Backbone bond lengths (Angstrom), bond angles and torsions (degrees), N, CA, C in turn:
res aa  C-N    CA-C-N  psi(-1)  N-CA   C-N-CA  omega(-1)  CA-C   N-CA-C  phi
1 M - - - 1.463 - - 1.542 110.01 -
2 P 1.319 120.08 127.17 1.448 121.60 -179.97 1.560 110.61 -65.19
3 P 1.339 116.20 150.32 1.453 118.79 179.37 1.534 111.45 -64.55
4 E 1.349 114.85 150.01 1.455 118.16 178.57 1.516 110.72 -69.64
5 R 1.308 115.15 149.22 1.482 120.40 -177.16 1.526 109.11 -85.74
6 P 1.352 116.22 153.60 1.458 118.83 171.57 1.534 109.91 -62.92
7 I 1.323 115.24 159.74 1.451 121.56 -173.05 1.539 109.48 -85.50
8 R 1.344 114.02 120.31 1.454 120.38 177.87 1.534 111.43 -89.66
9 A 1.345 117.75 -27.66 1.454 122.77 178.76 1.512 108.23 -158.05
10 V 1.335 114.05 148.93 1.477 121.58 174.18 1.484 109.18 -101.97
11 L 1.317 119.38 130.35 1.470 123.72 177.89 1.520 109.31 -115.80
12 I 1.313 116.29 124.42 1.457 122.34 179.17 1.494 109.82 -121.55
13 A 1.312 117.06 116.07 1.442 123.52 177.93 1.519 108.68 -112.97
14 G 1.313 116.73 157.16 1.451 119.71 176.40 1.524 109.89 173.79
15 P 1.310 115.88 157.46 1.481 119.45 177.38 1.526 111.14 -65.24
16 T 1.303 116.06 161.92 1.458 120.90 178.68 1.514 111.96 -57.30
17 A 1.348 115.97 140.71 1.453 123.59 179.41 1.519 116.35 69.41
18 S 1.349 116.41 16.95 1.473 120.45 -178.73 1.511 113.96 -88.15
19 G 1.348 119.09 -4.76 1.438 121.97 177.99 1.514 114.11 94.43
20 K 1.339 117.17 17.04 1.449 119.52 -175.56 1.528 112.49 -70.65
21 S 1.330 117.51 -33.65 1.480 119.57 -178.29 1.549 109.03 -68.69
22 A 1.336 118.19 -38.75 1.447 120.25 176.66 1.517 111.63 -64.28
23 L 1.328 116.08 -39.34 1.461 119.62 177.37 1.534 111.30 -63.49
24 A 1.334 115.59 -43.03 1.449 118.93 179.99 1.528 111.28 -63.04
25 L 1.299 115.88 -41.31 1.477 119.58 -179.51 1.521 110.97 -66.45
26 A 1.341 116.17 -38.99 1.475 119.63 177.62 1.530 112.29 -62.08
27 L 1.323 115.57 -43.79 1.470 120.20 -179.61 1.525 111.31 -68.49
28 A 1.313 116.71 -46.63 1.480 121.23 178.99 1.514 110.54 -58.45
29 T 1.298 117.21 -38.95 1.440 120.09 -179.13 1.555 110.86 -67.41
30 R 1.321 116.60 -37.45 1.461 120.64 -176.48 1.525 110.58 -69.40
31 F 1.329 119.24 -39.14 1.475 117.82 -176.88 1.505 115.57 -117.40
32 G 1.356 116.12 14.26 1.447 119.37 173.98 1.504 115.20 75.62
33 G 1.346 117.08 30.16 1.435 120.11 -175.87 1.534 112.61 -91.32
34 V 1.295 116.01 171.90 1.479 124.58 175.90 1.545 107.59 -98.25
35 V 1.322 117.20 132.66 1.438 121.82 173.76 1.530 106.94 -84.59
36 A 1.340 117.47 119.20 1.458 122.27 -177.40 1.525 111.05 -115.81
37 N 1.293 116.28 131.10 1.469 120.84 -175.83 1.543 113.05 -73.87
38 A 1.322 115.49 135.00 1.470 122.13 172.68 1.497 108.93 -131.31
39 D 1.318 117.16 43.69 1.452 123.42 178.76 1.517 110.28 -126.54
40 A 1.300 117.13 127.19 1.482 121.18 -172.41 1.505 113.29 -64.87
41 S 1.303 120.70 -24.54 1.447 122.33 -176.75 1.531 112.09 -93.05
42 Q 1.330 117.27 -25.62 1.471 119.75 -174.37 1.520 110.81 -81.19
43 V 1.335 119.81 0.10 1.473 120.78 174.18 1.507 110.62 -74.57
44 Y 1.327 120.04 -18.22 1.465 122.42 -167.55 1.524 112.08 -85.96
45 A 1.308 117.12 127.95 1.455 123.60 178.91 1.535 110.99 -61.45
46 D 1.314 116.40 -31.20 1.464 122.24 -173.95 1.555 111.75 -77.80
47 L 1.300 118.72 -10.22 1.467 121.21 -168.10 1.492 113.51 -124.58
48 R 1.290 118.17 58.78 1.469 118.99 179.43 1.545 110.82 -77.92
49 V 1.330 116.56 -49.84 1.453 119.44 -174.79 1.524 110.46 -71.44
50 L 1.318 118.44 -51.10 1.443 122.77 -172.99 1.533 112.97 -64.65
51 T 1.316 117.50 -24.32 1.469 121.26 177.76 1.505 114.66 -99.48
52 A 1.381 115.56 0.65 1.476 120.77 -177.85 1.535 110.40 56.32
53 R 1.320 115.10 41.43 1.487 119.65 177.93 1.508 109.60 -65.41
54 P 1.318 118.99 148.22 1.448 120.30 176.87 1.515 111.57 -52.23
55 D 1.344 116.25 139.90 1.466 120.54 -178.48 1.504 110.84 -92.94
56 E 1.305 116.58 -178.69 1.474 121.63 -175.40 1.540 110.81 -63.55
57 A 1.307 117.55 -32.05 1.463 119.38 179.10 1.545 109.78 -66.70
58 D 1.298 118.14 -40.45 1.461 121.41 176.90 1.521 110.43 -63.89
59 E 1.341 116.05 -42.28 1.468 120.27 -177.71 1.504 111.81 -67.16
60 A 1.321 116.91 -22.85 1.469 121.44 178.77 1.530 110.73 -78.39
61 V 1.323 117.24 -21.00 1.461 120.67 -178.83 1.531 111.81 -84.07
62 A 1.327 117.09 -37.27 1.450 122.18 179.77 1.513 109.46 -149.66
63 P 1.313 118.98 149.37 1.458 119.53 178.60 1.537 111.96 -66.77
64 H 1.317 116.65 143.90 1.464 123.10 -178.95 1.521 108.74 -122.38
65 A 1.327 117.17 148.37 1.478 122.09 -178.29 1.548 108.70 -139.16
66 L 1.323 114.59 150.13 1.486 124.80 173.10 1.540 110.12 69.01
67 Y 1.286 117.96 26.82 1.473 123.73 173.60 1.504 111.55 -110.63
68 G 1.338 116.79 134.49 1.438 122.46 167.96 1.520 115.53 59.27
69 H 1.319 117.16 29.46 1.471 121.27 -175.14 1.520 113.36 -106.82
70 V 1.348 116.17 5.72 1.464 120.84 -176.13 1.529 109.63 -122.36
71 D 1.331 115.92 134.94 1.491 119.96 176.65 1.515 108.22 -75.04
72 A 1.349 114.54 146.22 1.473 119.94 -178.35 1.529 112.27 -62.52
73 A 1.314 118.94 -20.07 1.461 120.10 179.17 1.534 113.23 -76.85
74 E 1.307 117.86 -7.49 1.475 122.90 -178.32 1.544 110.34 -92.19
75 P 1.333 116.84 131.72 1.504 120.04 176.38 1.506 112.43 -82.51
76 Y 1.316 116.48 67.47 1.459 124.66 -177.90 1.543 108.89 -62.83
77 A 1.350 116.10 140.66 1.463 120.69 -178.70 1.518 109.62 -144.83
78 V 1.333 115.15 179.76 1.445 121.02 -170.57 1.530 112.50 -63.92
79 G 1.351 117.89 -30.97 1.497 119.15 -179.85 1.541 111.24 -61.85
80 R 1.332 116.59 -44.08 1.437 118.51 179.85 1.530 110.90 -69.29
81 W 1.318 116.32 -39.87 1.482 117.53 177.64 1.512 111.22 -59.88
82 L 1.343 116.81 -42.29 1.474 118.98 -178.13 1.529 110.60 -63.71
83 Q 1.297 117.42 -38.10 1.489 120.22 176.93 1.525 109.99 -61.01
84 E 1.342 115.94 -45.15 1.463 119.74 -177.86 1.527 110.91 -70.03
85 A 1.304 117.67 -37.71 1.461 120.19 179.12 1.533 111.70 -68.90
86 T 1.341 115.31 -38.17 1.473 119.14 175.23 1.505 112.51 -62.20
87 G 1.350 115.65 -43.05 1.444 119.29 178.26 1.519 111.54 -63.53
88 L 1.298 118.47 -38.39 1.456 121.73 177.27 1.511 111.17 -64.55
89 L 1.301 117.38 -44.84 1.479 120.93 175.56 1.523 112.57 -58.17
90 D 1.324 115.75 -45.19 1.466 120.53 179.22 1.519 112.26 -60.85
91 R 1.338 115.43 -46.50 1.469 119.34 -177.97 1.544 111.57 -63.88
92 I 1.312 116.07 -40.34 1.449 119.41 -179.32 1.519 109.83 -71.23
93 S 1.323 116.94 -39.05 1.499 120.45 -178.76 1.518 110.57 -63.56
94 T 1.316 117.50 -34.42 1.458 119.93 -177.83 1.519 112.36 -98.06
95 R 1.371 116.19 0.63 1.468 122.59 -178.17 1.522 110.94 56.44
96 S 1.350 116.21 32.57 1.497 120.19 -175.65 1.532 112.54 -100.23
97 S 1.345 116.98 5.05 1.452 119.26 -178.80 1.507 111.16 -85.03
98 Q 1.332 119.02 124.73 1.444 121.12 174.43 1.536 110.90 -70.02
99 A 1.326 116.34 -30.30 1.462 118.54 179.02 1.532 112.37 -70.98
100 F 1.344 117.30 -33.30 1.456 120.46 -177.67 1.543 109.79 -130.91
101 P 1.317 117.85 63.92 1.478 119.99 -171.97 1.529 115.57 -65.22
102 Q 1.367 115.18 -29.25 1.432 119.27 -178.81 1.543 113.41 -107.59
103 A 1.321 114.76 17.48 1.474 119.15 -169.24 1.535 111.04 -67.04
104 R 1.326 114.78 140.41 1.437 123.51 169.74 1.539 106.75 -93.02
105 P 1.350 118.26 -174.76 1.436 118.99 -179.10 1.539 114.96 -49.53
106 P 1.276 119.50 136.79 1.453 122.92 -179.60 1.543 111.96 -70.68
107 V 1.324 115.71 154.98 1.445 121.82 172.82 1.517 107.62 -110.98
108 F 1.326 117.93 102.78 1.436 123.95 177.12 1.537 108.09 -81.56
109 V 1.350 116.92 126.07 1.425 119.72 -176.26 1.511 111.04 -139.48
110 G 1.346 117.05 136.64 1.446 119.70 178.30 1.524 112.29 170.30
111 G 1.299 115.37 179.74 1.453 120.20 -176.91 1.508 114.51 -114.34
112 T 1.354 116.44 12.71 1.442 119.52 -179.67 1.544 109.86 -98.25
113 G 1.301 115.84 98.55 1.457 120.43 -173.70 1.535 113.22 -59.38
114 L 1.332 115.80 -34.01 1.461 118.59 -178.99 1.520 112.43 -63.75
115 Y 1.325 116.35 -30.91 1.465 120.12 178.69 1.541 109.65 -65.53
116 F 1.322 116.19 -46.14 1.470 118.88 179.04 1.519 111.34 -66.18
117 E 1.323 116.99 -36.47 1.474 121.40 179.41 1.538 109.33 -64.11
118 A 1.330 117.10 -40.71 1.476 118.92 178.35 1.506 111.26 -69.65
119 L 1.305 117.47 -38.05 1.509 121.13 -178.44 1.518 110.96 -63.60
120 T 1.303 117.78 -40.30 1.464 120.66 -175.94 1.529 114.08 -99.68
121 G 1.354 116.51 -19.33 1.459 118.32 -176.06 1.515 114.59 -121.67
122 G 1.338 118.04 -4.68 1.440 121.32 -179.60 1.524 113.55 90.26
123 L 1.313 113.81 170.87 1.457 121.67 -178.26 1.512 109.92 -134.26
124 A 1.290 117.47 139.53 1.478 121.82 -179.13 1.518 110.09 -60.08
125 A 1.316 116.56 134.24 1.475 122.56 -176.51 1.555 109.90 -85.66
126 V 1.305 114.97 64.96 1.467 119.61 178.78 1.510 109.86 -73.34
127 P 1.359 118.80 134.56 1.486 120.30 176.43 1.512 110.96 -57.90
128 E 1.332 114.18 159.05 1.476 120.93 176.90 1.523 110.09 -57.57
129 I 1.312 115.70 132.49 1.479 120.64 -179.64 1.517 108.51 -87.13
130 P 1.344 120.03 126.98 1.461 121.11 178.49 1.542 111.02 -58.00
131 E 1.341 114.73 143.96 1.440 119.21 -176.80 1.508 111.86 -60.99
132 A 1.315 117.91 -33.50 1.478 119.83 178.91 1.499 112.03 -62.20
133 V 1.330 116.20 -37.07 1.473 120.04 177.71 1.519 110.57 -69.23
134 R 1.314 115.26 -43.15 1.493 118.95 177.77 1.524 109.72 -57.85
135 A 1.335 116.47 -48.42 1.449 121.56 -175.85 1.527 111.26 -62.08
136 H 1.363 114.94 -38.40 1.462 118.58 179.63 1.540 111.34 -60.70
137 W 1.321 116.17 -48.47 1.475 119.10 -174.50 1.539 111.34 -77.84
138 R 1.338 118.12 -28.30 1.459 118.58 174.54 1.480 111.51 -64.33
139 A 1.343 116.91 -30.31 1.488 121.11 -177.35 1.524 111.69 -86.88
140 H 1.302 117.45 -8.05 1.466 120.65 -177.82 1.529 110.85 -70.56
141 P 1.321 120.23 137.13 1.476 120.89 177.74 1.517 112.46 -56.17
142 A 1.312 116.43 131.15 1.455 121.37 -175.08 1.545 112.38 -58.83
143 E 1.323 116.74 -34.74 1.462 119.07 -174.86 1.534 112.40 -69.31
144 G 1.327 119.37 -15.79 1.443 120.79 -179.25 1.517 114.22 -103.32
145 L 1.336 117.82 0.14 1.463 121.31 -174.52 1.542 112.47 -64.80
146 H 1.312 115.77 -46.87 1.465 118.44 -175.20 1.537 111.07 -64.55
147 E 1.323 118.03 -40.63 1.452 120.89 -179.96 1.513 109.94 -66.47
148 E 1.348 117.22 -39.02 1.445 120.69 177.53 1.532 112.14 -63.62
149 L 1.351 114.11 -40.65 1.469 118.11 178.12 1.537 110.35 -68.65
150 R 1.284 117.75 -37.37 1.470 120.03 177.58 1.521 111.25 -59.55
151 R 1.299 116.02 -36.70 1.467 121.26 179.78 1.554 110.92 -72.66
152 R 1.312 117.41 -39.91 1.464 120.55 -174.46 1.525 112.37 -91.92
153 D 1.340 117.67 -34.39 1.450 120.30 -173.72 1.528 108.58 -147.08
154 P 1.337 116.41 78.94 1.474 119.46 -174.75 1.546 112.87 -63.37
155 V 1.298 118.77 -24.74 1.459 120.36 -178.84 1.544 108.60 -67.21
156 M 1.347 117.61 -48.49 1.443 120.00 178.70 1.511 111.82 -70.47
157 A 1.295 118.01 -33.11 1.451 120.75 177.87 1.500 111.81 -61.79
158 A 1.317 116.19 -34.45 1.460 120.16 178.84 1.522 112.61 -70.77
159 R 1.346 116.70 -24.01 1.422 122.26 -178.83 1.538 114.51 -85.61
160 L 1.313 115.84 -25.69 1.465 120.14 -171.34 1.516 111.86 -107.31
161 R 1.328 115.17 147.94 1.443 121.16 177.76 1.531 110.22 -79.91
162 P 1.334 117.57 145.04 1.467 120.08 174.16 1.515 113.54 -59.62
163 S 1.353 117.70 -20.71 1.447 123.05 -177.52 1.528 112.92 -91.37
164 D 1.306 117.27 14.37 1.519 121.40 -177.39 1.509 107.85 -117.57
165 P 1.341 120.00 72.96 1.484 121.39 -174.57 1.528 113.28 -61.85
166 Q 1.342 117.57 -32.57 1.461 119.29 -177.60 1.539 111.75 -63.23
167 R 1.305 116.74 -47.21 1.467 120.28 -179.51 1.534 111.82 -75.48
168 L 1.320 116.67 -31.90 1.447 119.47 174.58 1.526 110.37 -63.04
169 T 1.342 114.78 -43.17 1.476 119.62 178.64 1.520 110.42 -62.33
170 R 1.319 116.46 -42.22 1.466 119.98 -179.74 1.522 111.18 -61.92
171 A 1.327 117.52 -43.11 1.472 121.70 -179.19 1.509 109.70 -64.75
172 L 1.319 117.30 -39.18 1.482 120.72 178.89 1.515 111.38 -67.87
173 E 1.333 116.63 -41.38 1.452 118.88 177.52 1.516 111.59 -58.80
174 V 1.329 116.57 -43.44 1.466 120.25 -176.99 1.509 110.68 -65.73
175 V 1.321 118.96 -49.06 1.477 120.06 -176.03 1.544 109.69 -69.15
176 D 1.327 117.39 -32.26 1.454 120.02 177.08 1.528 112.41 -67.64
177 A 1.361 115.61 -46.21 1.444 119.69 -174.21 1.537 113.24 -78.55
178 T 1.336 117.38 -33.37 1.451 120.24 -174.00 1.525 114.99 -108.80
179 G 1.313 117.72 -16.33 1.450 119.60 -177.96 1.509 112.83 79.21
180 R 1.346 116.75 5.49 1.488 121.69 -176.76 1.524 107.53 -126.25
181 S 1.310 114.66 149.62 1.468 120.42 175.58 1.503 109.34 -69.88
182 L 1.356 114.17 145.83 1.457 120.11 172.45 1.507 111.18 -57.15
183 A 1.334 116.52 -30.94 1.459 120.39 178.54 1.519 111.77 -62.79
184 D 1.345 117.34 -35.34 1.448 120.43 178.08 1.540 110.42 -69.08
185 W 1.316 116.32 -41.47 1.465 120.09 178.95 1.530 109.72 -63.01
186 Q 1.326 117.11 -38.63 1.436 121.19 -177.20 1.532 112.89 -65.67
187 K 1.351 115.68 -26.87 1.447 119.99 176.34 1.529 111.84 -66.58
188 E 1.303 117.38 -21.72 1.440 122.42 -176.76 1.538 112.20 -100.86
189 T 1.316 116.35 18.37 1.451 121.82 -176.33 1.511 112.76 -64.98
190 A 1.335 117.83 130.79 1.445 123.27 175.12 1.528 109.65 -77.45
191 P 1.328 119.49 158.10 1.451 120.69 178.46 1.540 111.28 -59.52
192 G 1.304 115.62 152.97 1.448 119.70 174.75 1.500 112.73 -74.93
193 P 1.345 116.96 167.65 1.454 120.66 -176.42 1.545 114.03 -74.59
194 L 1.326 116.73 -11.60 1.462 120.17 -179.03 1.510 108.75 -128.69
195 A 1.337 117.95 110.87 1.443 120.93 175.97 1.523 110.63 -66.02
196 P 1.322 118.33 136.23 1.498 118.86 179.78 1.524 112.58 -53.54
197 E 1.333 116.96 -31.52 1.448 120.94 -177.91 1.520 112.64 -68.45
198 D 1.341 115.21 -17.78 1.476 119.24 -178.93 1.505 112.26 -97.32
199 A 1.324 117.37 8.14 1.467 120.91 -176.58 1.540 111.82 -124.81
200 L 1.284 115.30 155.86 1.478 122.06 166.70 1.540 105.15 -95.55
201 L 1.297 115.78 118.75 1.498 121.68 -173.74 1.524 110.29 -110.45
202 V 1.326 114.28 110.22 1.491 118.91 -176.43 1.554 108.82 -122.14
203 A 1.299 116.63 126.38 1.462 122.52 176.17 1.522 108.77 -117.53
204 L 1.314 116.36 119.48 1.473 120.07 178.18 1.535 110.39 -74.53
205 A 1.326 115.31 134.05 1.482 121.53 -177.29 1.537 109.10 -126.24
206 P 1.317 119.11 76.65 1.449 121.05 -176.56 1.539 111.90 -76.50
207 E 1.311 115.68 157.09 1.446 120.72 171.02 1.524 111.24 -69.88
208 R 1.309 117.48 148.13 1.477 120.54 -172.80 1.539 111.17 -63.65
209 A 1.308 116.70 -46.19 1.477 118.44 -177.49 1.524 111.02 -61.62
210 W 1.301 116.39 -43.02 1.468 121.64 178.14 1.527 110.99 -59.79
211 L 1.366 114.96 -43.86 1.452 119.61 -178.00 1.525 110.64 -68.44
212 R 1.319 118.77 -37.28 1.461 120.36 178.21 1.510 111.22 -61.37
213 E 1.349 115.91 -40.88 1.448 118.84 177.60 1.517 111.64 -64.73
214 R 1.306 117.24 -42.11 1.458 122.16 178.00 1.503 111.47 -59.68
215 I 1.308 116.20 -42.71 1.468 120.56 179.36 1.540 110.94 -59.63
216 G 1.341 115.62 -43.99 1.454 119.72 177.48 1.506 113.63 -61.03
217 L 1.344 115.15 -44.80 1.461 120.89 179.38 1.525 110.14 -64.37
218 R 1.309 116.87 -39.85 1.463 119.04 179.00 1.519 111.64 -64.34
219 L 1.305 117.67 -39.25 1.460 120.24 178.24 1.542 111.71 -63.65
220 D 1.318 116.98 -38.22 1.466 120.66 175.68 1.534 109.96 -60.84
221 T 1.315 115.67 -41.87 1.480 120.25 179.66 1.539 110.58 -66.23
222 M 1.311 116.32 -40.82 1.454 120.86 179.59 1.523 112.06 -62.82
223 I 1.310 117.76 -42.26 1.449 121.42 179.44 1.482 110.35 -61.71
224 A 1.347 116.68 -45.16 1.456 120.74 178.79 1.531 112.35 -64.90
225 A 1.333 116.81 -28.73 1.466 120.24 -177.87 1.534 113.35 -87.83
226 G 1.348 117.54 -3.82 1.449 120.04 176.01 1.517 116.20 105.64
227 A 1.332 117.14 33.50 1.489 120.56 -179.21 1.529 111.68 -60.56
228 V 1.343 116.21 -44.15 1.455 118.69 -178.75 1.511 110.95 -63.06
229 E 1.302 117.13 -43.96 1.482 120.73 179.62 1.511 112.14 -65.79
230 E 1.306 117.94 -35.01 1.472 120.70 177.42 1.536 109.82 -66.79
231 A 1.331 117.65 -44.48 1.440 120.30 178.22 1.516 111.63 -64.82
232 E 1.320 117.19 -35.11 1.477 121.78 177.49 1.514 111.28 -64.33
233 R 1.333 117.77 -42.81 1.467 120.89 179.13 1.523 110.61 -64.83
234 L 1.333 117.37 -40.82 1.441 119.76 178.68 1.533 111.44 -66.49
235 D 1.328 114.77 -42.29 1.481 120.06 -179.11 1.512 110.49 -62.85
236 A 1.328 116.98 -34.41 1.490 121.64 -177.97 1.516 111.18 -67.75
237 R 1.287 119.80 -16.17 1.482 122.51 179.58 1.515 112.09 -75.03
238 G 1.342 116.86 -15.98 1.449 120.22 178.04 1.501 115.42 64.84
239 L 1.337 116.80 34.43 1.461 120.33 -177.02 1.515 111.92 -76.88
240 D 1.327 115.33 162.58 1.458 121.56 177.04 1.521 110.53 -58.85
241 P 1.325 118.68 121.48 1.469 119.27 -178.59 1.539 113.76 -63.98
242 A 1.323 117.34 -12.44 1.466 119.32 178.24 1.515 112.95 -82.46
243 L 1.355 118.59 -9.36 1.434 121.14 178.73 1.529 111.51 -65.53
244 P 1.335 117.73 143.51 1.459 118.88 -177.04 1.539 114.31 -54.95
245 A 1.327 118.35 -39.84 1.452 121.67 179.03 1.519 112.73 -58.39
246 M 1.358 116.01 -36.70 1.449 119.20 -178.53 1.519 112.42 -73.93
247 K 1.314 116.93 -11.66 1.476 122.33 179.53 1.518 112.33 -97.73
248 A 1.352 117.54 -1.23 1.453 120.42 -179.04 1.540 110.79 -58.41
249 L 1.287 116.31 148.91 1.466 120.69 -179.07 1.522 111.37 -56.39
250 G 1.297 115.18 128.96 1.468 121.47 176.41 1.510 114.80 94.25
251 V 1.319 118.46 -21.64 1.481 119.77 -174.84 1.504 111.14 -60.01
252 R 1.290 117.73 -52.28 1.483 121.04 -174.84 1.522 112.06 -66.65
253 P 1.318 120.36 -51.45 1.460 118.51 -178.97 1.520 114.48 -65.33
254 F 1.332 117.75 -37.76 1.465 118.00 179.93 1.507 111.81 -77.19
255 A 1.296 119.60 -27.51 1.465 122.42 171.33 1.520 109.25 -67.21
256 A 1.326 118.16 -41.91 1.445 120.31 177.25 1.513 111.74 -64.17
257 C 1.324 117.66 -34.34 1.452 123.05 175.07 1.525 109.32 -64.12
258 A 1.313 117.25 -46.42 1.467 120.91 -179.06 1.533 111.45 -62.42
259 R 1.326 117.19 -32.08 1.475 120.84 177.33 1.518 113.08 -79.73
260 G 1.333 116.42 -2.80 1.452 119.03 179.75 1.511 114.36 83.07
261 E 1.329 118.38 10.67 1.459 121.07 -176.29 1.519 113.15 -81.74
262 I 1.353 115.83 -31.04 1.489 118.80 177.06 1.520 107.10 -138.20
263 A 1.318 116.62 158.38 1.446 122.93 176.40 1.522 112.16 -71.73
264 L 1.323 116.26 159.83 1.464 119.89 179.62 1.516 110.20 -62.81
265 D 1.309 119.75 -39.30 1.473 122.08 179.03 1.535 110.12 -60.03
266 E 1.310 117.28 -39.95 1.450 120.36 178.05 1.533 112.03 -66.72
267 A 1.345 116.17 -42.02 1.469 120.26 177.93 1.518 110.39 -60.73
268 I 1.341 116.57 -42.64 1.465 120.53 178.65 1.529 110.76 -63.23
269 A 1.336 115.79 -45.73 1.475 119.82 -179.26 1.500 111.75 -60.54
270 R 1.340 117.84 -42.48 1.461 121.00 179.26 1.512 111.35 -65.06
271 T 1.356 114.94 -42.55 1.461 117.42 -178.76 1.515 111.57 -67.67
272 R 1.329 117.10 -38.69 1.442 120.66 176.81 1.521 112.10 -61.22
273 L 1.331 116.97 -42.77 1.458 121.18 177.27 1.521 111.80 -65.49
274 D 1.342 117.19 -46.65 1.476 120.82 178.57 1.546 110.02 -60.50
275 T 1.302 117.19 -41.81 1.460 121.91 -175.76 1.520 109.86 -68.70
276 G 1.320 116.36 -41.38 1.484 119.32 176.85 1.513 112.54 -62.29
277 R 1.309 117.46 -42.25 1.458 122.10 177.47 1.527 110.66 -63.24
278 Y 1.323 116.28 -43.11 1.444 121.01 -179.98 1.526 111.09 -63.91
279 A 1.332 116.84 -43.72 1.445 120.77 179.22 1.533 110.57 -61.86
280 K 1.328 117.17 -38.01 1.474 120.43 177.74 1.516 110.71 -63.29
281 R 1.344 117.86 -43.37 1.484 122.53 177.19 1.517 109.26 -61.55
282 Q 1.327 117.51 -44.90 1.460 120.34 -179.95 1.540 110.34 -60.09
283 S 1.281 117.57 -47.61 1.481 121.40 -178.48 1.506 111.25 -59.88
284 T 1.335 115.04 -41.41 1.483 118.69 178.45 1.509 110.46 -64.86
285 W 1.310 117.85 -42.59 1.456 122.10 -179.89 1.544 110.80 -60.83
286 F 1.334 115.87 -49.01 1.466 121.04 179.88 1.500 111.41 -60.33
287 R 1.331 115.27 -43.10 1.491 119.46 -177.87 1.524 111.59 -65.29
288 N 1.345 116.46 -39.61 1.447 120.49 -174.67 1.530 115.61 -84.62
289 R 1.343 114.52 -27.36 1.471 116.95 -170.71 1.528 114.29 -120.07
290 M 1.310 117.03 7.04 1.449 120.40 179.96 1.512 111.13 -118.32
291 A 1.312 116.09 53.68 1.468 121.13 173.42 1.532 107.50 -66.38
292 G 1.323 116.69 141.47 1.451 119.28 -179.32 1.535 113.89 93.32
293 W 1.343 116.11 -10.98 1.454 120.22 175.90 1.532 108.81 -87.09
294 L 1.332 116.76 157.41 1.423 122.39 172.51 1.548 109.44 -85.42
295 H 1.315 117.10 106.60 1.444 121.11 -179.79 1.514 109.38 -91.77
296 V 1.296 117.52 108.98 1.472 122.07 -171.35 1.519 111.50 -131.63
297 A 1.302 115.97 154.86 1.486 122.31 174.12 1.518 108.68 -67.54
298 P 1.332 117.51 144.90 1.471 119.08 179.72 1.509 115.89 -52.57
299 G 1.333 116.13 -39.85 1.454 120.90 -178.33 1.534 113.68 -66.40
300 E 1.325 117.22 -19.38 1.474 121.92 -177.43 1.521 112.58 -102.82
301 A 1.326 116.22 -11.59 1.486 120.37 -167.63 1.499 113.06 -64.48
302 L 1.327 119.46 -40.58 1.449 119.97 -177.30 1.525 111.32 -64.26
303 A 1.303 117.49 -43.67 1.493 120.98 179.24 1.522 110.87 -64.98
304 V 1.322 115.96 -42.01 1.473 119.76 178.93 1.519 111.44 -63.86
305 A 1.310 116.60 -45.11 1.474 119.68 179.56 1.516 111.63 -65.23
306 E 1.288 117.49 -43.56 1.483 120.23 179.90 1.539 110.20 -62.12
307 A 1.320 116.68 -39.27 1.452 120.00 -179.74 1.540 111.35 -65.77
308 E 1.345 116.00 -39.32 1.454 120.20 176.39 1.533 112.37 -65.54
309 I 1.317 115.78 -41.27 1.465 118.72 179.64 1.520 111.18 -65.86
310 A 1.353 116.42 -38.59 1.461 119.80 176.02 1.511 112.83 -64.99
311 R 1.322 115.78 -35.61 1.449 121.32 -177.28 1.518 112.23 -75.33
312 R 1.315 116.90 -42.16 1.450 120.52 -173.18 1.545 113.49 -96.41
313 G 1.302 115.68 -27.28 1.447 120.88 -176.78 1.523 111.21 80.60
314 L 1.341 116.19 169.03 1.447 124.07 178.76 1.494 111.62 -109.47
315 S 1.327 116.24 142.16 1.471 119.43 179.98 1.508 110.63 -85.98
């Protein structure tokens, strides 16, 4: 068996409210690394409170990257994130970044499994989709997307849930614009910029009851920090509700609360329910698709990660 490689990057995945950001900050502080975002919602400048993005105190402890740099009006997706993450890896590897001149391996942290999959496994090189095609499918009623995909691309329809309009829309855009199934494009995927063997891969696996309590406590903190006001400001922009930022957890119920349509208790209850369901889907995804990762309880993760770093070393 060949010797294990030194660690070029640390990857921390986990469901929402599982403590992954605190773990990333602790590790980055210990070895001088950069905390890099791998969460699809935390890229948005408009959503600091509702996405529990690192605050200014966290940013003062260790440098952070790929957080809050995208306007909510932009339809940010995995392809752009992968480009930015690859650029960050390259700059740190060559020590050419003015922002992080002394940086050690970055700590990528987030709850978007597709981002980690693209980073370590690559992303299909699908041609740019014309804006007219994007607009057509974004305007299509969500309840008819799966049936339309089944008719046009049965292979992808069999892979996707009817309740996943974002990925259904993506698959329809691709087959419409290119005449080929997204499944065919995925077969031609080039390797990702980070080989799994060059990374420390940690997936937090909290107990459900513990996570439910954490979600409730986080919601209390968000309310105190201005979650309703943040949702109100975003809602006032009048953006397309199909944009990813507008679908972030809590945006719709807290915006409805700000408009006086529902009470605060109802907005909190809806957000708690939505967040719990999302966390369950995340945990299932990580468990089923992250073979080769270290699946550990949150309370044990720091010790496990530090032991692996000491054993393998940093590149």
